[in-house]
Each structure stands twice: as C-alpha cells, then as structure tokens.
N, C-alpha and C positions, 0 to 999 in steps of 0.2 A: 596335497590336501591335509590336516591336521589329523591326530586320532583324534580329536573330542572332534570336528569334522565329519571325519567318517564313522565313528562310534554310531552317529543321528543318523547319519544316511542307513546303516544295516538296521536303525530300530529302524526306520521307516521301511524300507522292505520287507523286514522278514513281517512290519506290523500288515502291511497289505497285502503280503500271503499268507499269514497264518490270525488271518483277523481275530479268532477266539485266542484268547493264549492260557490255555487249561490246564492245568496240573493231573497226567493220566493213572494217578493214582485215589482212588475210590476209596473214598468215609466222609463220613458220616457227622464228625466231631471236632477240634481242633485235638484231643487226642489218641483216637482213632487217626488223624492222617500223620499225628507224631510216630503213632509205632510202627504205619506202612511204611512215613519214611525211612523206618531202621533197618525197619525187614529187607530196604530195597537196596540197600547196600552190596555188593556185587549179586546183584539177582534183577531180570529183569522187573520193570513197574507193572510188565504184565499176570508172569510170575504170580504174583505178592495181590494181585486184584482176584488170584483162583482163590487163593490160600485167605486171606482176612475174612470173605464172607462168616466161615465159619468160626472162625477167632472170635468174631466179636458179635456171633451170637452170644459164643460164651462167657466172651470176657471182655463185655460194649467198654465200658469206663474203669478210671483209674482203682475205687476200691475193689474190684473183681478182679482186675491183674494184680491188686498190689496179696490179695488172701491166692492168687493162685496157686496147682501145685507147676515148679519150673518144669517139672517132664510131661505133662499134659500142655502146655504151650509148646512145648518141645515138638510132641509130637504133632500139632495143630501144624508149627512152623516148618515141620521137615524139611519140605521138601524146596524150601528161597538159598538154604544153604548156611553154614554157620551159623544153625539153628541151634546149638546149643549157649554158644555166648550171646545171641540175639535175646533167646528163651533168658537170661538170666537177666539182662538188660531189661528187657520188656517189664518184672515184676520188680526189679528193683526203682526203673524212672519213677514204676507207679505211685509204691510205696516214699522216696522221697519227695514226688506231686503234695501226699496227703498231708506227709513229714513239714514239708519245708513250706508249699503253696496251696494251704488245702482244696487240694484237689485241682485246681487251676490249673493250665498249660502259661506257663510264664508268657510275657511279652518281647524280654529284650535275649540278646545274642550270650550277653552276662549270662545271666539265669537260665537259659535252658543249655549250655555247655556245662551247667555241674550235672547234670540230669547225666548216669550210665548211658554208656552208648551212644549220644548226642555231640556230634560236632559240629563245625561252623557251619557246612552246607546245610544238615537238616535245621538248623536255626536261622538260616538267613530265611528257606520255605517255611519254617513255622513263621517267621516274620513278615515273611511276603505274601501269604496265604492270607494267613486267617485277618493278621492287625493289620493287614496296608498298610505296609513299611514296605518306602523302599531297601530292596531286598536285591543279593548276591547271589544267587546260589551257582557253583561252582564246582557241577558236576562233569563226568567226561567232553558229553559235549561243548557245553559252553568253553572249558578250555581248547580243547583240540579247532574248535570254528575262531573263537580269537587269538589266534596265533596264526591260525591261517588267512585272520583278515590283516593280519598284522596290527591290532588293540594289544596284544599284550607279546611278552620277548620268553613268559614262563610257563613249565607245567608247575607250579608250587600253587594249588589251590586255592590256600590264603593271601599270596601274593596276587592271583589274577581277581580274588576277591576286592580287596584294597584298591587296585590298580585301575579295576574293570569303575569302580565308584567315583573313581573321580572324573571317568569318562563320558557315563552312562548318564542322561536325561535322571535326576531319582524316581518320576513321577512311572519315570518307563523299566526300570528297571529288571523290576522281580516278573513283568508281564515279560524283556526280551530275554530273560534266562529263558523260557519257558519255548517262546518259542526256539530260541535255540535250539532247546529239544529237542522239538517234531519235526526242522530244517532236519539236524544229524542224524536224522531217521531215517526223511525221505531223499534226500539230495547228497548232503555235506558226508556221508557214508564216511567213517573211517576205512582210512587201507584206499577207498573209492571215490575220492568224490567227485558229482555228476558237473562239471562246474561250466559246462554246454547248458545245463539246465537252471544253474542257480543267479536269484535272484541278486545276487551282490557281485557277479563277478567282474561285472565294469569296474571294482572301487576293491576287489580282495587281492590281496598281495604275490598268494599262492595261486590265484587264478592269472595275474599278469607274467609270475613269471613260469608258469607252467608254457604259456604260447611264448613266452622269447621275447619278454617283453622286458623292461627295467623297476626294480623296486621303486616309486616312489616318493622313494626315501622321507616321512612322516614326522613332523613335528612331535613333539611330545605332545603340546594342548589345543 
C-alpha cells in the first residue's frame, strides 16, 4: 500500500467512524473563530468554550477588541493560560484587521500569518472552516496519528502539513484533520492508543508493529 493509498483509506475509515467532522471550538463569526483558535494554544477546546461567551459578549468583533483595554481581556481569558500574550495578540490582530483588511478576516495563509499570534495551524483552520479551502491543520493529534499510521516521518508541524497536502484528497483534507482530533481524543490517545478499537488498525504501521507484524514499507506515493 502506497502512502497515498493509505491516506485515502484513513480518510474513508475516519469518515465512516465520525460522519460529522466538526470543529470543537464554538464561534459565531470568522473573527470569533480566529480568536478562539488563538486561545486554544496550550489550552483545551473545552476550556476555551467556557471562556469565550463572556469575552465575545463584551468584545464580539474586531472594532471592539481593537479598542479594548488589554488588561480587561487578560481578566476574561486568564484561565486559558499564557493569557497576557494572548490578550495582547487579540488586541493587536484586531487593530491590524481594521487597518489592513477592512475588518475582514483574510482568506489565505499568507495574510493570516501576518496577524499577531496567528501561525499556520490557525491559518489553515480559518481557510478550511470559514472559506472551505483545502487545508491541513497540523495539531498534536494529527501529527501523532499520521506518524503512527506511517504517512509522515516528522513531528515538525509545517513539514507534516506540506507532506499531507501531497497525500490527502484536497476536498477531504480539512475534515480529515477534524476527524483526527476526534479520534485522538476517543481512541488513539497519546501514550495509550487503543489499537484494538481503532478503525485504522488494519493498515496502521504502529498497530502492525505493536502486534509483531512487519512494516509494509510504504512507497512515497
């Protein structure tokens, strides 16, 4: 089985297991999703979803955030961790959205990653979820699972993203990433994957090696 064939098998298996490939962050607008994703760094989505209702009630859009007192935002997001840096980024990204993008969230990775605090993971999520473009959100679940499967051989997020772009069907890539998050939380748990319950165990390199089988020596494509 080539890596590309394995990628398609993984897409199909996870699609069957998790028909609804939904982002677990709660947001009503592209801007709110951008902010929520920034808050999710080194923090659980569940915690972010507890924090954002009060934040977005007071600061629902770029204009209100751009004019906000950073200390007030710090108080509202304190439980998310790294709250000082995140609060500063939220205010500064809002100011930049107003000054350079007419208050609209950009639809491409190059412009998105110019925003303070926005990296490729966040940019890909916005491109995929908001603008429905092919995207690869290289979070910890995706990186772990695709390494275990044998699709990639690196933990570097950008390298994982670029390599998976070559393997995944473009129209499936964004949903595949969401499904990997769901699978990583439910079955392929860090440090204790439940291979016996996994819908991908028949073609997963880690599962085969764990059971004493040999690697299938995947081709590159």
